[in-house]
N, C-alpha and C positions, 0 to 999 in steps of 0.2 A: 464515588465510582469513577476512577480515572481510566480514560481510554488512551491506549498507546497507538499512535498512527505511524506505521512504518512506511517509508516512502513519502514523508510529510512535505517535501519540497517538490514533488513531482506534479505532473499536470492534473492528476486526480487528488492526490494526497493533500495538497494545499487547500483544496476546496473542502475536503473532509474536515481538516483542522478548523477552517473558518466557520463551517456550519456548526460544529460542536461548540466552539467558542460562542457563537451567536445564541445557541441554546442554553448557555450558561453551564455547560458540562466541563469538568476538569479534563484537560487534554495534555498528553505528553507527546511531543513531536520528535521522532528520531530522524536525524539527518547527519550526513558525513561532515558537513561544514556549518555549524550553528551560526557562525559570524555572517554568513551569506544567506541565511534562511529566509529573511523578510517575512516572518509569520507574525500573527497578532501577538501583542505583548502579553495577553492573558494566557497564551500557550506556554507550557514548560518545554523549552527546546533543549534536547540533549544530544550529545555527540554519540554516534554509533554507526556501524556498518554491517549490513547483512552478511558480509563475507567474514565477519568476526563475531562468533557466537558469544564470546565473553562480554562484548558490548551489549548484547541482547539480554544477558543475565542482569546487568545493571539497569537497563532501561525498562525491563518488564516488572521490576519489583513493585508490588502493590497495585498493579493494574488489574481491572476486572473485565475489560473489553479491549479488543485490538482490531486494527485494520491492517491486513497483511498484503504484501505483494509477493509474487512468485519468482522474482528475478533480482539480480544484484549487480553492482559494479557499473563501470562506464560502458561495458559491452552488453549489458542486460542479459547476462547468462542465467539460465534457469537455476534456481536453488536446488541442490541435490540433498540437502539435509533437513527435509521437512519434519521428520520424526523428532529430531533434536530441537528444532524450533518450537514445535508443539509441546514437547516435554517441558521446555523452559517456561512457556506461557502457563501451562497447567500448574507447574510447581509454584509459580508466582500468584496463583489464585485467579487467573483469567477464566471467565465463564462463557464469554461470547466472542466470536470473531467473524469478521468478513474477510474474504479472500478475493482480491482483484487479480485477474489473469488476462493475458492478451490473446488467448486462442481457446479452442474448445477441447484440446487434448488434456488428459489428466496429468497434473503436475505432482511432484513429490510433496509440496506443501499442501495442496488440495487433498491428496490421499490421506495424509497424516491428520488433517483437520477433520475430515469426514469420519475417520476411525477413532477420533478422540471422544472425550466425555463432554466437550464444550458444545454449546449451541452455535450453529454456523450458518452463514449465507455465502454462496459462491457467486461472484459477479464475473461474467465473461463477455464484456461488451465488444470484444474484438476491435473492429475499426470504428465503432460508434463511440469515440472518445475524443478528448481534447487534442490528441495527436493529429486528428484530421483537419486541424485549422490550416494546415499547409494547402488544403484544397481551395481555400477562399479566393485566391487570385484567379484560378480557373473558372470558378463559379461566377465571379464578378465579370469575367470576360466572355461568359456565355458558353464555355466549353470545359467540361470536367473530364479530364483524361487520366484520372487516378481512380483508386478504389477497386470495385469489383465489376467494372464496365466490360461488356463484351463488344468488340468492334469488328 
């Protein structure tokens, strides 16, 4: 049972890869630049980009589970082709997916996953994620001026 981790070198994806490896699970890590991935050697690192569906066809071959993100590229633009992504995964035999999203609005990927035949879990941690590490200096200095504070 191979799990495809899309966004494998991101703040969350790299931890998903590490945990799967620690559990002894086969994992395929999709990244735009495998040479810079710095992922565990047990992970199968493959080149791919969410803005290029043909790379997803290659990466999803034989996977039974996947961890997805809802955005792509350097500008983190929302993916608009959720149905095509889900069709690709289902055609490959994927049965389970998790979807990581950065807000509470419904995304094209989420809508396609929910409407699919796959088992799914949607994760919407919003600001409670590794991206908030930039808050650390303010916390250490006794004043947090970021996040959802009302002043």
